[in-house]
C-alpha positions in Angstrom: -56.4 -16.0 -25.5 -54.1 -14.2 -27.9 -51.4 -11.9 -26.5 -49.5 -9.4 -28.7 -45.8 -10.0 -28.8 -43.9 -6.9 -27.5 -41.5 -5.2 -29.9 -38.2 -6.3 -28.4 -39.4 -9.9 -28.1 -40.5 -9.8 -31.7 -37.0 -8.7 -32.7 -35.5 -11.8 -31.1 -37.9 -13.9 -33.1 -37.2 -12.1 -36.4 -33.5 -12.1 -36.0 -33.2 -15.8 -35.4 -31.5 -18.0 -38.1 -29.7 -21.3 -38.0 -26.4 -19.4 -37.7 -27.8 -17.2 -35.0 -30.1 -18.9 -32.5 -31.7 -16.5 -30.1 -32.1 -18.5 -26.9 -30.6 -18.2 -23.4 -29.8 -21.3 -21.3 -28.1 -22.5 -18.2 -26.9 -25.7 -16.5 -27.5 -26.3 -12.8 -25.4 -28.9 -11.0 -26.8 -30.8 -8.0 -25.5 -33.4 -5.6 -27.1 -36.8 -6.4 -30.2 -37.5 -4.2 -29.4 -39.4 -1.0 -30.7 -43.0 -0.8 -33.3 -41.9 1.7 -34.4 -38.8 -0.3 -37.7 -40.4 -1.3 -37.1 -39.8 -5.0 -34.9 -40.8 -7.8 -33.7 -39.0 -11.0 -36.0 -41.1 -13.3 -38.9 -40.2 -10.9 -38.0 -36.5 -11.2 -38.2 -36.7 -15.0 -41.6 -38.5 -14.9 -42.9 -35.8 -12.5 -41.7 -33.0 -14.8 -43.3 -34.6 -17.8 -46.6 -34.9 -16.0 -46.7 -31.2 -15.1 -48.8 -28.7 -17.0 -46.9 -25.6 -18.3 -48.2 -22.1 -17.7 -47.7 -18.9 -19.6 -45.3 -18.2 -21.4 -44.4 -21.9 -21.6 -47.8 -22.9 -23.1 -47.9 -20.6 -26.1 -46.3 -20.4 -29.6 -45.6 -17.4 -31.8 -48.0 -16.6 -34.6 -47.0 -14.0 -37.2 -49.8 -13.8 -39.8 -49.6 -11.5 -42.8 -51.5 -8.3 -42.2 -52.1 -8.8 -38.5 -50.2 -8.1 -35.4 -47.8 -11.0 -34.3 -49.1 -12.7 -31.1 -48.8 -15.6 -28.8 -51.3 -18.4 -29.2 -52.0 -21.8 -27.7 -50.5 -24.7 -29.7 -52.5 -27.7 -31.0 -50.8 -29.8 -28.3 -47.7 -29.9 -26.1 -45.3 -32.8 -26.4 -43.8 -33.0 -22.9 -41.4 -35.8 -24.1 -39.9 -33.1 -26.4 -39.7 -30.5 -23.7 -38.3 -32.8 -20.9 -35.5 -35.1 -21.9 -33.4 -37.6 -19.9 -29.8 -38.5 -20.8 -26.6 -39.6 -19.1 -23.0 -38.4 -19.6 -20.7 -41.2 -20.8 -18.2 -42.4 -18.1 -16.3 -40.9 -16.4 -18.8 -37.9 -16.7 -16.1 -35.2 -16.6 -16.9 -31.4 -16.8 -15.4 -31.4 -20.3 -17.8 -34.1 -21.4 -20.8 -32.3 -19.9 -19.7 -29.0 -21.6 -19.5 -30.8 -25.0 -23.1 -31.9 -24.6 -24.1 -28.3 -23.7 -22.3 -27.0 -26.8 -24.3 -29.4 -29.0 -27.7 -28.5 -27.4 -26.9 -24.8 -27.6 -26.6 -25.0 -31.4 -30.1 -26.4 -31.9 -33.1 -24.2 -32.8 -36.5 -24.6 -31.2 -39.4 -26.3 -33.0 -41.7 -23.3 -33.2 -44.8 -25.5 -33.4 -44.1 -26.2 -29.7 -43.6 -23.7 -26.8 -40.1 -22.2 -26.7 -38.5 -24.1 -23.8 -36.6 -27.3 -23.2 -35.2 -29.1 -20.2 -32.7 -32.0 -20.1 -32.0 -33.9 -16.9 -28.4 -35.4 -17.1 -27.2 -38.3 -14.9 -23.7 -39.5 -14.4 -21.8 -36.3 -13.8 -18.5 -36.8 -12.1 -18.1 -36.5 -8.3 -21.6 -37.8 -7.5 -23.6 -35.1 -9.3 -26.4 -34.7 -11.8 -27.3 -31.7 -13.9 -30.3 -30.0 -15.3 -29.9 -28.0 -18.6 -32.6 -25.5 -19.3 -33.1 -23.5 -22.5 -35.6 -20.6 -23.2 -36.1 -18.5 -26.2 -35.1 -14.9 -25.5 -38.5 -13.8 -26.8 -40.2 -15.2 -23.7 -37.6 -14.4 -20.9 -34.5 -12.3 -20.3 -31.7 -13.3 -18.0 -33.2 -11.8 -14.9 -36.6 -13.5 -15.3 -35.0 -16.8 -16.3 -32.9 -16.9 -13.1 -36.0 -15.9 -11.1 -37.9 -18.9 -12.5 -35.0 -21.3 -11.9 -34.7 -20.2 -8.3 -38.4 -20.5 -7.8 -38.2 -24.2 -8.7 -35.7 -24.9 -5.9 -35.7 -24.1 -2.1 -33.4 -22.8 0.5 -34.8 -25.5 2.9 -32.8 -28.7 2.6 -35.8 -30.7 4.0 -38.4 -29.3 1.5 -39.9 -31.7 -1.0 -39.5 -31.2 -4.7 -41.6 -28.2 -5.8 -43.1 -27.3 -9.2 -40.9 -27.3 -12.2 -39.8 -23.9 -13.5 -42.3 -24.0 -16.4 -45.2 -24.4 -14.0 -44.2 -21.6 -11.6 -46.3 -18.5 -11.8 -44.3 -15.4 -10.7 -46.9 -12.6 -10.9 -47.0 -9.6 -13.2 -50.5 -10.9 -14.1 -51.9 -7.4 -14.5 -49.1 -6.4 -16.8 -49.8 -9.4 -19.0 -53.5 -8.5 -19.0 -52.6 -5.0 -20.1 -50.8 -6.4 -23.1 -53.9 -8.1 -24.5 -55.5 -6.5 -27.5 -58.2 -4.0 -26.5 -61.7 -5.3 -27.4 -63.5 -2.0 -28.4 -62.9 0.5 -31.2 -62.5 3.4 -28.8 -60.0 1.4 -26.7 -58.1 0.5 -29.9 -57.9 4.2 -31.0 -56.8 5.4 -27.5 -54.2 2.7 -27.3 -52.9 3.5 -30.8 -52.7 7.2 -30.1 -50.9 6.6 -26.8 -48.3 4.4 -28.4 -47.8 7.0 -31.2 -47.2 9.8 -28.7 -44.9 7.6 -26.7 -43.0 6.6 -29.9 -42.4 10.2 -30.8 -41.1 10.9 -27.3 -38.7 8.0 -27.4 -37.5 9.1 -30.9 -37.0 12.6 -29.7 -35.0 11.6 -26.6 -32.7 9.4 -28.7 -32.3 12.0 -31.4 -31.4 14.7 -28.8 -29.0 12.4 -27.0 -27.3 11.5 -30.3 -26.7 15.2 -31.3 -25.5 16.2 -27.9 -22.8 13.5 -28.0 -21.9 14.2 -31.6 -21.5 18.0 -31.0 -19.5 17.3 -27.9 -17.1 15.0 -29.8 -16.7 17.7 -32.5 -15.8 20.2 -29.8 -13.0 18.0 -28.5 -14.8 16.3 -25.6 -13.4 12.9 -24.8 -15.4 9.8 -25.8 -17.6 8.7 -22.8 -20.9 7.1 -22.0 -22.3 4.5 -24.4 -20.2 4.1 -27.5 -22.0 1.9 -30.0 -20.2 0.9 -33.3 -16.8 2.3 -32.1 -15.2 -1.1 -31.3 -12.0 -2.3 -32.9 -12.2 -5.5 -35.1 -10.9 -8.6 -33.4 -10.8 -12.3 -34.4 -14.2 -12.9 -32.7 -16.0 -10.0 -34.4 -16.5 -11.8 -37.7 -19.8 -12.6 -39.2 -21.8 -15.0 -37.0 -21.9 -18.6 -38.2 -23.3 -21.9 -37.0 -21.5 -23.6 -34.1 -21.0 -22.6 -30.4 -18.3 -23.4 -27.9 -18.7 -23.3 -24.1 -16.6 -22.8 -21.0 -17.3 -22.1 -17.3 -15.7 -21.4 -14.0 -16.5 -20.4 -10.4 -14.9 -17.5 -8.5 -14.9 -16.5 -4.9 -17.6 -13.9 -4.3 -16.6 -12.1 -1.1 -13.0 -11.3 -2.1 -14.2 -10.1 -5.5 -16.8 -7.8 -4.0 -14.2 -6.4 -1.6 -11.8 -5.6 -4.4 -14.6 -3.8 -6.3 -15.6 -1.8 -3.2 -12.0 -0.8 -2.5 -11.9 0.7 -6.0 -15.2 2.6 -5.5 -17.0 0.2 -7.9 -19.4 -2.6 -8.1 -19.2 -6.3 -8.5 -20.2 -5.8 -12.2 -17.3 -3.4 -12.7 -14.9 -6.1 -11.4 -16.5 -8.7 -13.6 -15.9 -6.5 -16.6 -12.3 -6.0 -15.6 -11.6 -9.7 -15.3 -13.1 -10.4 -18.7 -11.2 -7.4 -20.2 -7.8 -8.5 -18.9 -8.4 -12.1 -19.8 -9.4 -11.4 -23.4 -6.4 -9.2 -23.9 -4.2 -12.0 -22.7 -6.1 -14.5 -24.8 -5.6 -12.4 -28.0 -1.9 -12.1 -27.2 -1.6 -15.9 -26.8 -3.3 -16.2 -30.3 -0.6 -13.9 -31.7 -3.2 -11.1 -32.3 -2.5 -8.6 -29.5 -4.7 -5.5 -29.4 -3.4 -2.0 -28.7 -6.9 -0.5 -28.4 -9.6 -0.6 -25.8 -12.2 -3.4 -26.0 -15.8 -2.4 -25.9 -18.5 -4.4 -24.2 -22.3 -4.4 -24.6 -23.6 -4.4 -21.1 -27.3 -5.3 -20.7 -29.1 -3.1 -18.1 -32.3 -4.4 -16.5 -35.3 -2.0 -16.6 -37.3 -4.2 -14.2 -38.8 -2.7 -11.1 -38.2 -4.6 -7.8 -40.3 -7.7 -7.8 -41.1 -7.6 -11.6 -40.9 -11.1 -13.0 -43.2 -10.6 -16.0 -42.6 -13.1 -18.9 -41.0 -10.8 -21.4 -37.7 -9.0 -22.1 -37.2 -5.7 -20.2 -33.7 -4.5 -20.8 -31.7 -1.7 -22.2 -28.0 -1.8 -23.0 -24.8 0.3 -22.8 -21.7 -0.1 -25.0 -18.8 0.6 -22.6 -15.2 1.2 -23.3 -13.1 -0.9 -20.9 -9.5 -0.5 -19.8 -6.5 0.6 -21.8 -4.7 -2.2 -23.5 -1.6 -2.0 -21.3 -3.4 -1.2 -18.0 -3.1 -3.8 -15.2 -5.0 -4.8 -12.1 -6.4 -1.9 -10.1 -5.6 0.7 -12.8 -7.8 -1.2 -15.3 -10.5 -1.6 -12.7 -10.5 2.2 -12.0 -10.9 2.9 -15.7 -13.8 0.5 -16.0 -15.5 2.0 -12.9 -15.2 5.5 -14.4 -16.4 4.5 -17.9 -19.4 2.5 -16.5 -20.3 5.5 -14.3 -20.5 7.8 -17.3 -22.6 5.2 -19.2 -25.1 4.9 -16.3 -25.4 8.6 -16.0 -26.2 8.9 -19.7 -28.8 6.1 -19.5 -30.2 7.8 -16.3 -31.0 10.9 -18.3 -33.3 8.9 -20.6 -36.9 8.1 -19.9 -37.6 4.4 -19.2 -39.2 4.1 -22.6 -36.3 5.8 -24.3 -33.9 3.5 -22.6 -35.8 0.5 -23.9 -36.0 2.1 -27.3 -32.3 2.8 -27.3 -31.5 -1.0 -27.1 -34.0 -1.8 -29.8 -32.5 0.9 -32.1 -28.9 -0.1 -31.7 -29.8 -3.8 -32.0 -31.7 -3.2 -35.2 -28.9 -1.1 -36.7 -26.4 -3.8 -35.8 -28.6 -6.4 -37.6 -28.6 -4.2 -40.7 -24.8 -3.6 -40.6 -24.2 -7.3 -40.4 -26.5 -8.0 -43.4 -24.6 -5.4 -45.4 -21.4 -7.2 -44.4 -19.9 -4.0 -43.0 -17.0 -4.5 -40.6 -18.4 -2.3 -37.9 -19.3 -4.3 -34.8 -21.8 -2.9 -32.3 -19.3 -4.0 -29.6 -16.6 -6.6 -29.2 -18.5 -8.8 -26.7 -21.4 -9.0 -24.3 -20.8 -9.0 -20.6 -23.8 -9.6 -18.2 -24.1 -10.0 -14.5 -27.4 -11.5 -13.2 -28.2 -11.6 -9.4 -28.8 -15.1 -8.2 -29.1 -16.8 -4.8 -27.3 -15.5 -1.8 -27.8 -18.8 0.2 -27.5 -22.5 -0.6 -30.4 -23.8 -2.6 -31.8 -27.4 -2.8 -33.9 -29.6 -5.0 -35.6 -32.2 -2.8 -32.7 -32.1 -0.4 -30.0 -32.2 -3.1 -27.8 -29.1 -2.9 -27.3 -27.0 -6.0 -23.6 -26.6 -6.4 -23.5 -24.4 -9.5 -25.6 -22.5 -11.9 -23.8 -21.6 -15.1 -25.4 -19.5 -17.9 -25.1 -20.2 -21.6 -26.2 -17.1 -23.6 -26.9 -15.6 -27.0 -24.2 -14.9 -29.6 -25.4 -12.4 -32.2 -24.8 -9.3 -34.4 -21.0 -9.6 -34.9 -20.2 -10.2 -31.2 -18.8 -13.7 -31.0 -18.3 -13.8 -27.3 -20.7 -13.7 -24.4 -19.7 -13.8 -20.7 -22.5 -14.0 -18.1 -22.0 -14.0 -14.3 -24.5 -15.4 -11.8 -24.0 -15.0 -8.0 -24.6 -18.3 -6.2 -24.3 -18.8 -2.4 -20.8 -17.3 -1.9 -19.5 -17.9 -5.4 -19.7 -16.2 -8.7 -20.5 -18.7 -11.4 -19.4 -17.8 -14.9 -20.6 -19.1 -18.3 -18.7 -18.3 -21.5 -20.4 -18.8 -24.9 -18.4 -18.2 -28.0 -18.5 -18.7 -31.8 -16.7 -21.9 -32.3 -15.1 -20.9 -35.5 -13.3 -17.9 -33.9 -12.9 -18.9 -30.2 -13.0 -22.7 -30.1 -11.6 -22.8 -26.5 -13.5 -20.4 -24.3 -12.4 -22.5 -21.3 -9.0 -20.8 -21.7 -10.6 -17.4 -21.2 -12.4 -18.8 -18.1 -9.0 -20.0 -16.7 -7.4 -16.7 -17.4 -10.2 -14.8 -15.6 -9.5 -17.0 -12.5 -5.8 -16.3 -12.8 -6.3 -12.5 -13.1 -8.5 -12.5 -10.0 -5.8 -14.4 -8.0 -3.2 -11.9 -9.2 -5.3 -8.9 -8.1 -6.0 -10.5 -4.7 -2.3 -11.3 -4.2 -1.4 -7.7 -5.1 -4.0 -6.3 -2.7 -2.7 -8.6 0.1 0.8 -7.5 -0.6 -0.1 -3.8 -0.4 -2.0 -4.4 2.8 0.8 -6.3 4.5 3.5 -3.8 3.6 1.6 -0.8 5.1 2.9 0.4 8.5 0.7 -0.8 11.3 -0.6 2.1 13.4 -0.3 2.0 17.2 -3.6 1.2 18.8 -5.3 4.2 20.6 -5.4 2.3 23.9 -1.6 2.1 23.8 -1.2 5.7 22.8 -3.2 7.2 25.7 -0.9 6.2 28.6 2.2 7.4 26.6 0.5 10.7 25.9 -0.3 11.3 29.6 3.3 10.5 30.7 4.7 12.9 28.1 2.4 15.7 29.3 3.6 15.0 32.9 7.2 15.1 32.0 6.6 18.4 30.1 5.5 20.1 33.3 8.8 19.2 35.1 11.7 21.6 34.6 14.5 20.1 32.4 17.8 21.4 31.3 20.6 20.3 29.0 21.5 16.7 29.7 18.5 16.1 31.9 16.1 16.1 28.9 14.9 12.6 28.1 16.1 11.0 24.9 13.4 10.6 22.1 11.8 7.2 22.0 12.9 5.0 19.2 10.6 4.8 16.2 8.6 1.5 15.9 9.8 -1.0 13.4 7.5 -1.4 10.4 5.7 -4.7 9.8 7.5 -7.1 7.5 6.0 -7.4 4.0 4.4 -10.7 3.0 5.8 -12.4 -0.1 4.1 -14.5 -2.7 5.5 -18.0 -2.7 7.3 -19.1 -5.8 4.7 -21.8 -6.2 1.7 -19.5 -6.2 3.4 -16.9 -8.5 4.3 -19.4 -11.2 1.6 -22.0 -10.9 -0.2 -23.0 -14.0 -3.9 -22.0 -13.7 -6.2 -25.0 -13.2 -9.9 -25.1 -14.0 -11.8 -24.3 -10.9 -14.4 -26.9 -9.8 -18.1 -26.1 -9.7 -18.6 -27.0 -6.0 -18.5 -24.3 -3.3 -15.0 -24.4 -1.7 -14.9 -25.7 1.8 
């Protein structure tokens, strides 16, 4: 049955060109199956090819002239196209795997087939294999993509292999039914009038918000909240061209979350801070230092709890990050404040207006790029997607990493996406190869910035005076009160107790302070 294509999903389809593919992807790393696992990697591939896809992995876009664009069933589904099987050349290093991901991430989908592909990759170094998955952004957003990936694995190391992600049904059936074209004339008219009223409300909310901010700025109010099209030009804000580069890293989750909490912020605030500082350092290394704040486009999910419907449900904020010369905790505090203001602004919108806001700024950005005006919507995209909070397994093989590879579009040649994964924060960095050919350097700088912030926090904590425990203070207080009741005179008065010595400060070792950053491995640290 035909299903109409929602507006924001349609935008991703219309915006796609060879230079600007509109798909999201990710690579999952697994330990190789044990000899007694009961399955092999070629058998896994055969099982996936024999599976039958479900919506939205069994439909293709149709955009007829004079009719509403819709999803329709294809003439046939070629599962050998959708599920591929390759091996990394020896020795199967991370760099070799990333080079393969770069190449696949450049390729457009064949629109005569459903808009997904999977590639099972053998021969990854250290006894691992990988599964690369790619979806068009018109059928899933980041949150629903991760939900489907995690639904295809298990937290039980003894569980057998389950359904592949393109066969998993995650609910939201009623919402999908509601999107179908109403059959009767009255139903059509009612639906049209409802959409018209809703459209006017969205436009009014956006119009009112725009003039409130404009008049405030004219009255001298500082720039705050979402700030689209106010980003400075950098080397990665040129016109988008063909060719992607890819890098990744893993960061320790618990220390990162503790740093964010101590600053009154969230893990997302800290993630933005790490990217902000790393990019400023990267630009300085490229002899193009920036003395202005960078601006990041931050997607915000509009999904209710448990909503996994196959569509895109996001809004977006354009957030000013830290001052160019800010460091560590100071930069984090600035990001926390700016993100708070942006969320408050979005919170004042209706849900429809919030979704309409992202559609509006994205459409304007497309127009600006086509007119070749140097006015980027933002400098980069930074996204944080919740993942698994416990180890996950595929037929007993542990998943050791899940690294996103995302969309580069509308003058923003850098995308950094975070996914939490069983005690670590996995980071995928996608860039325009012509302007940032080495995003792995940004990944390494992010790991270095986090280590520096953790070292600074540990130094402050160790240099603080240690308070005397209450249990030790109580007897001393009683003795003091007893002595106070006894008459004393002149030289009979007791001498004051000596002040306790403060705890010695911890020092960073010379080796840790000057060590060259190494690329973190994907596995969970012991």
